[in-house]
MILUMKOL-774338 format. One record per residue (C-alpha): residue number from 1; chain; residue in one letter; x, y, z. Coordinates in nm, 3 decimals, padded with zeros to 5 digits, always signed. Each point is the difference from the previous one (the first is absolute). Layout:
<recs>
+-----+--------+--------+---------+---------+---------+
! num ! chaine ! residu !      px !      py !      pz !
+-----+--------+--------+---------+---------+---------+
! NUM !      A !      A !       X !       Y !       Z !
...
+-----+--------+--------+---------+---------+---------+
</recs>
This chain:
<recs>
+-----+--------+--------+---------+---------+---------+
! num ! chaine ! residu !      px !      py !      pz !
+-----+--------+--------+---------+---------+---------+
!   1 !      A !      M ! +01.228 ! +00.316 ! -04.169 !
!   2 !      A !      R ! -00.364 ! -00.038 ! -00.012 !
!   3 !      A !      R ! -00.044 ! +00.297 ! +00.199 !
!   4 !      A !      L ! +00.250 ! +00.229 ! -00.171 !
!   5 !      A !      K ! -00.168 ! -00.135 ! -00.337 !
!   6 !      A !      A ! -00.347 ! +00.110 ! +00.132 !
!   7 !      A !      I ! +00.118 ! +00.366 ! +00.076 !
!   8 !      A !      I ! +00.172 ! -00.008 ! -00.338 !
!   9 !      A !      I ! -00.344 ! -00.080 ! -00.162 !
!  10 !      A !      K ! -00.180 ! +00.252 ! +00.207 !
!  11 !      A !      E ! +00.248 ! +00.277 ! -00.094 !
!  12 !      A !      F ! -00.039 ! -00.080 ! -00.356 !
!  13 !      A !      F ! -00.408 ! +00.014 ! +00.035 !
!  14 !      A !      H ! +00.039 ! +00.324 ! +00.150 !
!  15 !      A !      I ! +00.251 ! +00.137 ! -00.288 !
!  16 !      A !      L ! -00.226 ! -00.111 ! -00.264 !
!  17 !      A !      R ! -00.337 ! +00.140 ! +00.178 !
!  18 !      A !      D ! +00.169 ! +00.327 ! -00.052 !
!  19 !      A !      P ! +00.046 ! +00.066 ! -00.387 !
!  20 !      A !      K ! +00.038 ! +00.378 ! +00.029 !
!  21 !      A !      S ! +00.315 ! -00.018 ! +00.206 !
!  22 !      A !      L ! +00.123 ! -00.297 ! -00.195 !
!  23 !      A !      T ! -00.037 ! +00.198 ! -00.339 !
!  24 !      A !      I ! +00.185 ! +00.309 ! +00.152 !
!  25 !      A !      V ! +00.283 ! -00.229 ! +00.104 !
!  26 !      A !      F ! +00.052 ! -00.123 ! -00.323 !
!  27 !      A !      L ! -00.113 ! +00.264 ! -00.223 !
!  28 !      A !      M ! +00.248 ! +00.283 ! +00.175 !
!  29 !      A !      P ! +00.331 ! -00.199 ! -00.089 !
!  30 !      A !      V ! -00.122 ! -00.016 ! -00.345 !
!  31 !      A !      I ! -00.107 ! +00.362 ! -00.032 !
!  32 !      A !      M ! +00.334 ! +00.111 ! +00.168 !
!  33 !      A !      V ! +00.214 ! -00.208 ! -00.249 !
!  34 !      A !      F ! -00.212 ! +00.121 ! -00.294 !
!  35 !      A !      I ! +00.047 ! +00.375 ! +00.117 !
!  36 !      A !      Y ! +00.353 ! -00.016 ! +00.108 !
!  37 !      A !      G ! +00.103 ! -00.196 ! -00.332 !
!  38 !      A !      Y ! -00.130 ! +00.276 ! -00.210 !
!  39 !      A !      A ! +00.022 ! +00.312 ! +00.219 !
!  40 !      A !      I ! +00.357 ! -00.018 ! +00.149 !
!  41 !      A !      S ! +00.212 ! +00.139 ! -00.291 !
!  42 !      A !      Y ! +00.240 ! +00.281 ! +00.025 !
!  43 !      A !      D ! +00.011 ! +00.032 ! -00.366 !
!  44 !      A !      L ! -00.204 ! +00.350 ! -00.068 !
!  45 !      A !      K ! -00.170 ! +00.009 ! -00.371 !
!  46 !      A !      N ! -00.239 ! +00.255 ! -00.129 !
!  47 !      A !      I ! +00.102 ! +00.303 ! +00.238 !
!  48 !      A !      N ! -00.206 ! +00.305 ! -00.099 !
!  49 !      A !      A ! +00.269 ! +00.281 ! -00.097 !
!  50 !      A !      G ! -00.061 ! +00.353 ! -00.132 !
!  51 !      A !      I ! +00.211 ! +00.116 ! -00.278 !
!  52 !      A !      I ! +00.069 ! +00.363 ! -00.099 !
!  53 !      A !      D ! +00.212 ! +00.027 ! -00.302 !
!  54 !      A !      Y ! +00.101 ! +00.405 ! -00.038 !
!  55 !      A !      S ! +00.231 ! -00.092 ! -00.263 !
!  56 !      A !      G ! -00.204 ! -00.209 ! -00.260 !
!  57 !      A !      S ! +00.334 ! -00.124 ! -00.173 !
!  58 !      A !      R ! +00.126 ! -00.308 ! -00.142 !
!  59 !      A !      Y ! +00.209 ! -00.031 ! +00.302 !
!  60 !      A !      S ! -00.290 ! +00.036 ! +00.242 !
!  61 !      A !      R ! -00.205 ! -00.226 ! -00.193 !
!  62 !      A !      D ! +00.268 ! -00.273 ! -00.012 !
!  63 !      A !      L ! +00.008 ! +00.022 ! +00.381 !
!  64 !      A !      I ! -00.386 ! -00.014 ! +00.033 !
!  65 !      A !      K ! -00.005 ! -00.344 ! -00.215 !
!  66 !      A !      L ! +00.211 ! -00.138 ! +00.256 !
!  67 !      A !      F ! -00.246 ! +00.079 ! +00.275 !
!  68 !      A !      T ! -00.299 ! -00.125 ! -00.216 !
!  69 !      A !      N ! +00.165 ! -00.301 ! -00.146 !
!  70 !      A !      N ! -00.023 ! -00.216 ! +00.304 !
!  71 !      A !      S ! -00.217 ! -00.148 ! +00.237 !
!  72 !      A !      Y ! +00.110 ! +00.223 ! +00.288 !
!  73 !      A !      F ! -00.154 ! +00.343 ! -00.061 !
!  74 !      A !      K ! -00.308 ! +00.138 ! -00.167 !
!  75 !      A !      L ! +00.031 ! +00.352 ! -00.073 !
!  76 !      A !      R ! -00.229 ! +00.267 ! +00.014 !
!  77 !      A !      N ! +00.044 ! +00.327 ! -00.215 !
!  78 !      A !      L ! -00.029 ! +00.295 ! +00.237 !
!  79 !      A !      Q ! +00.093 ! +00.245 ! -00.262 !
!  80 !      A !      R ! -00.371 ! +00.042 ! -00.128 !
!  81 !      A !      T ! -00.094 ! +00.180 ! +00.334 !
!  82 !      A !      K ! +00.054 ! +00.362 ! +00.088 !
!  83 !      A !      N ! +00.237 ! -00.033 ! +00.285 !
!  84 !      A !      P ! +00.181 ! -00.338 ! -00.083 !
!  85 !      A !      I ! +00.234 ! -00.011 ! +00.329 !
!  86 !      A !      E ! -00.295 ! +00.116 ! +00.214 !
!  87 !      A !      K ! -00.240 ! -00.261 ! -00.142 !
!  88 !      A !      G ! +00.251 ! -00.271 ! +00.030 !
!  89 !      A !      E ! +00.061 ! +00.098 ! +00.390 !
!  90 !      A !      E ! -00.363 ! -00.007 ! +00.041 !
!  91 !      A !      F ! -00.025 ! -00.324 ! -00.157 !
!  92 !      A !      L ! +00.282 ! -00.119 ! +00.228 !
!  93 !      A !      R ! -00.186 ! +00.106 ! +00.288 !
!  94 !      A !      A ! -00.314 ! -00.202 ! -00.085 !
!  95 !      A !      G ! +00.211 ! -00.310 ! -00.053 !
!  96 !      A !      K ! -00.104 ! -00.011 ! -00.403 !
!  97 !      A !      I ! +00.387 ! +00.012 ! -00.102 !
!  98 !      A !      K ! +00.332 ! -00.136 ! +00.180 !
!  99 !      A !      E ! +00.227 ! +00.227 ! -00.182 !
! 100 !      A !      I ! +00.039 ! +00.347 ! -00.222 !
! 101 !      A !      I ! +00.267 ! -00.026 ! -00.294 !
! 102 !      A !      I ! +00.112 ! +00.330 ! -00.097 !
! 103 !      A !      I ! +00.182 ! +00.043 ! -00.330 !
! 104 !      A !      P ! +00.129 ! +00.405 ! -00.035 !
! 105 !      A !      A ! -00.037 ! +00.175 ! -00.315 !
! 106 !      A !      D ! +00.361 ! +00.027 ! -00.076 !
! 107 !      A !      F ! +00.051 ! -00.380 ! +00.022 !
! 108 !      A !      S ! +00.086 ! -00.064 ! -00.334 !
! 109 !      A !      R ! +00.218 ! +00.339 ! -00.040 !
! 110 !      A !      N ! +00.244 ! -00.090 ! +00.290 !
! 111 !      A !      I ! +00.009 ! -00.371 ! -00.080 !
! 112 !      A !      V ! +00.143 ! +00.077 ! -00.344 !
! 113 !      A !      S ! +00.226 ! +00.285 ! +00.083 !
! 114 !      A !      G ! +00.133 ! -00.254 ! +00.302 !
! 115 !      A !      K ! -00.113 ! +00.233 ! +00.304 !
! 116 !      A !      G ! -00.185 ! -00.267 ! +00.149 !
! 117 !      A !      S ! -00.372 ! +00.042 ! +00.023 !
! 118 !      A !      E ! -00.202 ! -00.084 ! +00.317 !
! 119 !      A !      V ! -00.294 ! -00.238 ! +00.041 !
! 120 !      A !      G ! -00.206 ! +00.046 ! +00.322 !
! 121 !      A !      F ! -00.184 ! -00.265 ! +00.204 !
! 122 !      A !      I ! -00.258 ! +00.070 ! +00.270 !
! 123 !      A !      I ! -00.083 ! -00.292 ! +00.171 !
! 124 !      A !      D ! -00.287 ! -00.076 ! +00.254 !
! 125 !      A !      G ! +00.203 ! -00.122 ! +00.318 !
! 126 !      A !      S ! -00.312 ! -00.086 ! +00.211 !
! 127 !      A !      D ! +00.072 ! -00.337 ! -00.052 !
! 128 !      A !      S ! +00.385 ! -00.042 ! +00.046 !
! 129 !      A !      N ! +00.019 ! -00.359 ! -00.135 !
! 130 !      A !      T ! -00.196 ! +00.116 ! -00.351 !
! 131 !      A !      A ! +00.225 ! +00.319 ! -00.026 !
! 132 !      A !      N ! +00.323 ! -00.210 ! +00.016 !
! 133 !      A !      I ! -00.119 ! -00.235 ! -00.269 !
! 134 !      A !      I ! -00.092 ! +00.289 ! -00.215 !
! 135 !      A !      Y ! +00.329 ! +00.172 ! +00.046 !
! 136 !      A !      Q ! +00.169 ! -00.326 ! -00.097 !
! 137 !      A !      Y ! -00.235 ! -00.010 ! -00.330 !
! 138 !      A !      N ! +00.097 ! +00.346 ! -00.059 !
! 139 !      A !      N ! +00.365 ! -00.080 ! +00.021 !
! 140 !      A !      M ! -00.027 ! -00.306 ! -00.227 !
! 141 !      A !      I ! -00.165 ! +00.205 ! -00.264 !
! 142 !      A !      I ! +00.209 ! +00.287 ! +00.022 !
! 143 !      A !      K ! +00.332 ! -00.225 ! -00.050 !
! 144 !      A !      T ! -00.186 ! -00.172 ! -00.296 !
! 145 !      A !      Y ! -00.023 ! +00.354 ! -00.173 !
! 146 !      A !      L ! +00.349 ! +00.089 ! +00.062 !
! 147 !      A !      T ! +00.125 ! -00.294 ! -00.211 !
! 148 !      A !      K ! -00.203 ! +00.135 ! -00.249 !
! 149 !      A !      V ! +00.149 ! +00.329 ! +00.001 !
! 150 !      A !      Q ! +00.363 ! -00.082 ! +00.124 !
! 151 !      A !      K ! +00.181 ! +00.161 ! -00.268 !
! 152 !      A !      I ! -00.127 ! +00.333 ! +00.182 !
! 153 !      A !      K ! +00.183 ! +00.113 ! +00.284 !
! 154 !      A !      N ! -00.178 ! +00.067 ! +00.346 !
! 155 !      A !      P ! -00.345 ! -00.039 ! -00.161 !
! 156 !      A !      L ! -00.202 ! -00.020 ! +00.297 !
! 157 !      A !      K ! -00.006 ! +00.146 ! +00.361 !
! 158 !      A !      V ! -00.285 ! -00.162 ! +00.176 !
! 159 !      A !      K ! -00.174 ! +00.191 ! +00.302 !
! 160 !      A !      T ! -00.250 ! -00.207 ! +00.236 !
! 161 !      A !      K ! -00.227 ! +00.131 ! +00.266 !
! 162 !      A !      V ! -00.186 ! -00.205 ! +00.239 !
! 163 !      A !      Y ! -00.329 ! +00.184 ! +00.121 !
! 164 !      A !      F ! -00.200 ! -00.084 ! +00.346 !
! 165 !      A !      N ! +00.274 ! -00.221 ! +00.145 !
! 166 !      A !      P ! +00.345 ! +00.116 ! -00.092 !
! 167 !      A !      E ! +00.175 ! -00.213 ! +00.229 !
! 168 !      A !      L ! -00.195 ! -00.319 ! -00.106 !
! 169 !      A !      K ! -00.127 ! -00.106 ! +00.329 !
! 170 !      A !      S ! -00.188 ! -00.310 ! -00.014 !
! 171 !      A !      S ! -00.205 ! +00.091 ! +00.290 !
! 172 !      A !      Y ! -00.167 ! +00.269 ! -00.185 !
! 173 !      A !      F ! -00.144 ! -00.209 ! -00.216 !
! 174 !      A !      F ! -00.098 ! -00.311 ! +00.231 !
! 175 !      A !      V ! -00.149 ! +00.186 ! +00.283 !
! 176 !      A !      P ! -00.301 ! +00.164 ! -00.201 !
! 177 !      A !      G ! -00.045 ! -00.328 ! -00.155 !
! 178 !      A !      L ! -00.024 ! -00.150 ! +00.344 !
! 179 !      A !      I ! -00.234 ! +00.244 ! +00.109 !
! 180 !      A !      A ! -00.238 ! -00.101 ! -00.310 !
! 181 !      A !      I ! +00.039 ! -00.372 ! +00.090 !
! 182 !      A !      L ! -00.071 ! +00.034 ! +00.355 !
! 183 !      A !      L ! -00.285 ! +00.234 ! -00.022 !
! 184 !      A !      L ! -00.178 ! -00.240 ! -00.279 !
! 185 !      A !      M ! +00.069 ! -00.328 ! +00.224 !
! 186 !      A !      V ! -00.101 ! +00.157 ! +00.325 !
! 187 !      A !      S ! -00.319 ! +00.162 ! -00.164 !
! 188 !      A !      A ! -00.096 ! -00.313 ! -00.160 !
! 189 !      A !      L ! +00.071 ! -00.208 ! +00.304 !
! 190 !      A !      L ! -00.229 ! +00.226 ! +00.220 !
! 191 !      A !      T ! -00.298 ! -00.034 ! -00.169 !
! 192 !      A !      S ! +00.044 ! -00.336 ! -00.169 !
! 193 !      A !      I ! -00.078 ! -00.163 ! +00.397 !
! 194 !      A !      S ! -00.289 ! +00.255 ! +00.058 !
! 195 !      A !      I ! -00.275 ! -00.222 ! -00.191 !
! 196 !      A !      A ! +00.158 ! -00.340 ! +00.047 !
! 197 !      A !      R ! +00.023 ! +00.058 ! +00.381 !
! 198 !      A !      E ! -00.385 ! +00.086 ! +00.009 !
! 199 !      A !      K ! -00.035 ! -00.352 ! -00.184 !
! 200 !      A !      E ! +00.195 ! -00.163 ! +00.250 !
! 201 !      A !      T ! -00.167 ! +00.132 ! +00.317 !
! 202 !      A !      G ! -00.356 ! -00.044 ! -00.173 !
! 203 !      A !      S ! -00.093 ! +00.378 ! +00.050 !
! 204 !      A !      L ! -00.019 ! +00.039 ! -00.397 !
! 205 !      A !      D ! -00.340 ! -00.144 ! +00.036 !
! 206 !      A !      L ! -00.118 ! +00.273 ! +00.230 !
! 207 !      A !      I ! +00.155 ! +00.250 ! -00.258 !
! 208 !      A !      F ! -00.188 ! -00.187 ! -00.268 !
! 209 !      A !      I ! -00.342 ! +00.061 ! +00.174 !
! 210 !      A !      S ! +00.085 ! +00.363 ! +00.071 !
! 211 !      A !      P ! -00.196 ! +00.293 ! -00.201 !
! 212 !      A !      L ! +00.335 ! +00.109 ! -00.124 !
! 213 !      A !      K ! +00.060 ! -00.003 ! -00.385 !
! 214 !      A !      S ! +00.326 ! -00.237 ! -00.111 !
! 215 !      A !      S ! +00.154 ! +00.327 ! -00.159 !
! 216 !      A !      E ! -00.022 ! +00.156 ! +00.360 !
! 217 !      A !      I ! +00.145 ! -00.287 ! +00.173 !
! 218 !      A !      I ! +00.290 ! -00.037 ! -00.239 !
! 219 !      A !      I ! +00.080 ! +00.395 ! +00.015 !
! 220 !      A !      G ! -00.062 ! +00.005 ! +00.383 !
! 221 !      A !      K ! +00.266 ! -00.289 ! +00.030 !
! 222 !      A !      T ! +00.243 ! +00.160 ! -00.211 !
! 223 !      A !      I ! +00.017 ! +00.370 ! +00.128 !
! 224 !      A !      P ! +00.132 ! -00.056 ! +00.345 !
! 225 !      A !      Y ! +00.297 ! -00.170 ! -00.144 !
! 226 !      A !      I ! +00.083 ! +00.268 ! -00.228 !
! 227 !      A !      F ! +00.113 ! +00.238 ! +00.317 !
! 228 !      A !      I ! +00.175 ! -00.302 ! +00.142 !
! 229 !      A !      A ! +00.200 ! -00.054 ! -00.321 !
! 230 !      A !      L ! +00.059 ! +00.376 ! -00.057 !
! 231 !      A !      F ! +00.145 ! +00.055 ! +00.330 !
! 232 !      A !      E ! +00.236 ! -00.320 ! -00.078 !
! 233 !      A !      G ! +00.094 ! +00.159 ! -00.311 !
! 234 !      A !      I ! +00.092 ! +00.351 ! +00.141 !
! 235 !      A !      I ! +00.212 ! -00.186 ! +00.266 !
! 236 !      A !      I ! +00.188 ! -00.221 ! -00.263 !
! 237 !      A !      L ! +00.050 ! +00.334 ! -00.180 !
! 238 !      A !      M ! +00.127 ! +00.195 ! +00.272 !
! 239 !      A !      F ! +00.241 ! -00.281 ! +00.100 !
! 240 !      A !      A ! +00.131 ! -00.002 ! -00.367 !
! 241 !      A !      Y ! +00.048 ! +00.392 ! +00.035 !
! 242 !      A !      F ! +00.166 ! +00.028 ! +00.342 !
! 243 !      A !      W ! +00.185 ! -00.343 ! +00.018 !
! 244 !      A !      F ! +00.094 ! -00.073 ! -00.359 !
! 245 !      A !      K ! +00.040 ! +00.369 ! -00.090 !
! 246 !      A !      I ! -00.225 ! -00.067 ! -00.340 !
! 247 !      A !      P ! -00.088 ! +00.342 ! -00.127 !
! 248 !      A !      I ! -00.363 ! +00.113 ! -00.072 !
! 249 !      A !      R ! +00.023 ! +00.232 ! -00.290 !
! 250 !      A !      G ! -00.370 ! -00.018 ! -00.110 !
! 251 !      A !      N ! -00.321 ! +00.160 ! +00.149 !
! 252 !      A !      L ! -00.135 ! -00.187 ! +00.321 !
! 253 !      A !      L ! -00.342 ! +00.051 ! -00.063 !
! 254 !      A !      S ! +00.033 ! -00.155 ! -00.348 !
! 255 !      A !      L ! +00.161 ! -00.277 ! +00.145 !
! 256 !      A !      F ! -00.275 ! -00.036 ! +00.259 !
! 257 !      A !      F ! -00.273 ! +00.001 ! -00.259 !
! 258 !      A !      F ! +00.162 ! -00.274 ! -00.202 !
! 259 !      A !      S ! +00.095 ! -00.203 ! +00.290 !
! 260 !      A !      L ! -00.373 ! +00.023 ! +00.126 !
! 261 !      A !      L ! -00.089 ! -00.147 ! -00.354 !
! 262 !      A !      Y ! +00.263 ! -00.289 ! +00.038 !
! 263 !      A !      I ! -00.134 ! -00.092 ! +00.351 !
! 264 !      A !      I ! -00.349 ! -00.003 ! -00.103 !
! 265 !      A !      A ! +00.102 ! -00.229 ! -00.298 !
! 266 !      A !      G ! +00.199 ! -00.225 ! +00.241 !
! 267 !      A !      L ! -00.308 ! -00.037 ! +00.252 !
! 268 !      A !      S ! -00.234 ! -00.070 ! -00.315 !
! 269 !      A !      L ! +00.217 ! -00.279 ! -00.053 !
! 270 !      A !      G ! +00.001 ! -00.124 ! +00.357 !
! 271 !      A !      I ! -00.395 ! +00.029 ! -00.006 !
! 272 !      A !      F ! -00.028 ! -00.197 ! -00.327 !
! 273 !      A !      I ! +00.229 ! -00.264 ! +00.142 !
! 274 !      A !      S ! -00.222 ! -00.004 ! +00.320 !
! 275 !      A !      T ! -00.301 ! -00.050 ! -00.176 !
! 276 !      A !      S ! +00.152 ! -00.323 ! -00.179 !
! 277 !      A !      A ! +00.155 ! -00.157 ! +00.276 !
! 278 !      A !      E ! -00.172 ! -00.211 ! +00.264 !
! 279 !      A !      D ! +00.256 ! +00.038 ! +00.319 !
! 280 !      A !      Q ! +00.240 ! +00.250 ! +00.111 !
! 281 !      A !      R ! +00.316 ! -00.240 ! -00.071 !
! 282 !      A !      T ! -00.103 ! -00.027 ! -00.383 !
! 283 !      A !      A ! -00.074 ! +00.410 ! -00.027 !
! 284 !      A !      M ! +00.364 ! +00.056 ! +00.145 !
! 285 !      A !      L ! +00.169 ! -00.262 ! -00.204 !
! 286 !      A !      G ! -00.210 ! +00.164 ! -00.324 !
! 287 !      A !      S ! +00.080 ! +00.353 ! +00.086 !
! 288 !      A !      L ! +00.379 ! -00.091 ! +00.014 !
! 289 !      A !      M ! -00.006 ! -00.184 ! -00.304 !
! 290 !      A !      L ! -00.160 ! +00.271 ! -00.182 !
! 291 !      A !      T ! +00.197 ! +00.281 ! +00.116 !
! 292 !      A !      M ! +00.352 ! -00.077 ! +00.137 !
! 293 !      A !      L ! +00.138 ! -00.223 ! -00.276 !
! 294 !      A !      P ! -00.161 ! +00.177 ! -00.299 !
! 295 !      A !      S ! +00.112 ! +00.349 ! +00.145 !
! 296 !      A !      I ! +00.337 ! -00.102 ! +00.062 !
! 297 !      A !      M ! +00.075 ! -00.193 ! -00.300 !
! 298 !      A !      L ! -00.208 ! +00.164 ! -00.295 !
! 299 !      A !      S ! -00.087 ! +00.383 ! +00.101 !
! 300 !      A !      G ! +00.345 ! +00.113 ! -00.078 !
! 301 !      A !      F ! +00.093 ! +00.016 ! +00.383 !
! 302 !      A !      I ! +00.322 ! -00.206 ! -00.067 !
! 303 !      A !      F ! +00.042 ! -00.083 ! -00.384 !
! 304 !      A !      P ! -00.086 ! +00.260 ! -00.258 !
! 305 !      A !      I ! -00.336 ! -00.068 ! -00.204 !
! 306 !      A !      E ! +00.192 ! +00.048 ! -00.293 !
! 307 !      A !      S ! +00.224 ! -00.319 ! +00.067 !
! 308 !      A !      L ! -00.301 ! -00.228 ! +00.029 !
! 309 !      A !      S ! -00.159 ! -00.219 ! -00.248 !
! 310 !      A !      K ! -00.307 ! +00.098 ! -00.207 !
! 311 !      A !      V ! -00.238 ! -00.239 ! +00.179 !
! 312 !      A !      L ! +00.095 ! +00.116 ! +00.358 !
! 313 !      A !      R ! +00.001 ! +00.365 ! -00.113 !
! 314 !      A !      G ! -00.361 ! -00.025 ! -00.067 !
! 315 !      A !      F ! -00.066 ! -00.122 ! +00.360 !
! 316 !      A !      T ! +00.210 ! +00.307 ! +00.121 !
! 317 !      A !      Y ! -00.300 ! +00.218 ! -00.080 !
! 318 !      A !      L ! -00.245 ! -00.200 ! +00.229 !
! 319 !      A !      I ! +00.225 ! +00.073 ! +00.289 !
! 320 !      A !      P ! -00.093 ! +00.314 ! +00.210 !
! 321 !      A !      A ! +00.347 ! +00.049 ! +00.102 !
! 322 !      A !      T ! +00.136 ! +00.058 ! -00.359 !
! 323 !      A !      Y ! -00.168 ! +00.312 ! -00.012 !
! 324 !      A !      Y ! +00.056 ! +00.126 ! +00.361 !
! 325 !      A !      L ! +00.393 ! -00.069 ! -00.035 !
! 326 !      A !      K ! +00.002 ! +00.265 ! -00.308 !
! 327 !      A !      I ! -00.202 ! +00.237 ! +00.211 !
! 328 !      A !      I ! +00.226 ! -00.034 ! +00.321 !
! 329 !      A !      R ! +00.315 ! +00.004 ! -00.141 !
! 330 !      A !      G ! -00.092 ! +00.263 ! -00.252 !
! 331 !      A !      M ! -00.142 ! +00.246 ! +00.270 !
! 332 !      A !      V ! +00.256 ! -00.090 ! +00.265 !
! 333 !      A !      L ! +00.335 ! -00.033 ! -00.174 !
! 334 !      A !      K ! -00.082 ! +00.220 ! -00.329 !
! 335 !      A !      G ! -00.230 ! +00.259 ! +00.168 !
! 336 !      A !      A ! -00.266 ! -00.091 ! -00.290 !
! 337 !      A !      G ! -00.359 ! +00.193 ! +00.005 !
! 338 !      A !      I ! -00.324 ! -00.136 ! -00.007 !
! 339 !      A !      K ! -00.045 ! +00.045 ! -00.356 !
! 340 !      A !      S ! +00.280 ! -00.261 ! -00.063 !
! 341 !      A !      F ! -00.198 ! -00.293 ! +00.139 !
! 342 !      A !      L ! -00.399 ! +00.078 ! -00.075 !
! 343 !      A !      F ! -00.001 ! -00.348 ! -00.204 !
! 344 !      A !      E ! +00.153 ! -00.192 ! +00.286 !
! 345 !      A !      G ! -00.253 ! +00.132 ! +00.257 !
! 346 !      A !      G ! -00.285 ! -00.030 ! -00.212 !
! 347 !      A !      V ! +00.099 ! -00.380 ! -00.037 !
! 348 !      A !      L ! +00.017 ! -00.038 ! +00.361 !
! 349 !      A !      A ! -00.347 ! +00.180 ! +00.040 !
! 350 !      A !      G ! -00.132 ! -00.265 ! -00.268 !
! 351 !      A !      M ! +00.140 ! -00.275 ! +00.164 !
! 352 !      A !      S ! -00.152 ! +00.098 ! +00.339 !
! 353 !      A !      F ! -00.329 ! +00.043 ! -00.132 !
! 354 !      A !      L ! -00.010 ! -00.318 ! -00.200 !
! 355 !      A !      L ! +00.127 ! -00.212 ! +00.297 !
! 356 !      A !      L ! -00.258 ! +00.143 ! +00.226 !
! 357 !      A !      L ! -00.268 ! -00.058 ! -00.259 !
! 358 !      A !      I ! +00.090 ! -00.349 ! -00.059 !
! 359 !      A !      S ! +00.022 ! -00.042 ! +00.391 !
! 360 !      A !      T ! -00.340 ! +00.124 ! +00.084 !
! 361 !      A !      I ! -00.150 ! -00.222 ! -00.312 !
! 362 !      A !      K ! +00.145 ! -00.308 ! +00.165 !
! 363 !      A !      F ! -00.119 ! +00.138 ! +00.381 !
! 364 !      A !      S ! -00.333 ! +00.029 ! -00.145 !
! 365 !      A !      K ! -00.026 ! -00.338 ! -00.161 !
! 366 !      A !      G ! +00.140 ! -00.153 ! +00.329 !
! 367 !      A !      R ! -00.280 ! +00.182 ! +00.163 !
! 368 !      A !      E ! -00.268 ! -00.118 ! -00.231 !
! 369 !      A !      K ! +00.091 ! -00.377 ! +00.074 !
! 370 !      A !      T ! -00.025 ! +00.042 ! +00.378 !
! 371 !      A !      K ! -00.369 ! +00.112 ! -00.019 !
+-----+--------+--------+---------+---------+---------+
</recs>
């Protein structure tokens, strides 16, 4: 028992001497419970939808009120544009709206005459789960509307079209998302151990005394991994295309350009982690914590951002995958052009610059301490 007691005490001392690992062990479950508790929700709210009301009558306004007087939809008037349907389709491709509601010009006249008027719904089917929920919400609102005009025979004929994924295959949604998650995770992991490895082997001191500038060292350590990550991204995309039959409807050069920006953002995040970590193990754990969990839970990969709480929704804007998911799904599934994602591309470029700048400053400070 004394020998056993000695081993137990020794092991406790080892645990207490490594507070960083201990913090990660206790912090990870708390973060996961917090995120899962707020993020896992299949109740979609504040769905962006476009409305085109060619009728402008009392009956059409009553229908629109049912879509606006709830927490499910946020309507955007598309009729103010020159070509409402074309503009709506453009917004669908860019991911700015999830649905277009079309009320024809003869809506009121056909309802009153008893012929039955048509109402059109165009749903973004790239996310099969969200598309199904929107379809159910539409049916619920239409049923409520029918109770208001129950004295009229055959008041409505609903026509629904699903764009980009008519069969509502879930693989169309998840596989491009997996590409985004894997690219970020691998990119950050590759560079997160680069400087940490130099610290462990002791070769960092030799780099410190070299005539190279800190910015040159940071950029020099980033560039080789760009080619590795790009090559891996091409392999994953080819696998998705040939094996899962995921259509690539957008321009490949545009996708390549945005993928490059995204990879640089991931590598920059890895470099930032590497300059902060003392060893490779801490760097690897840090990169996994900052990429995998937030990207899976908070970027829109599984759960729509609209369903998150306001606090968590604020965190989504700090995650590079949030922006790239819109880009890759928009380009691959919807055939959206480069103009639709200039904002997302600008944010990724800004993130890369900021992370590289902070990493260079931190590296320079560490260099000065050794002199």
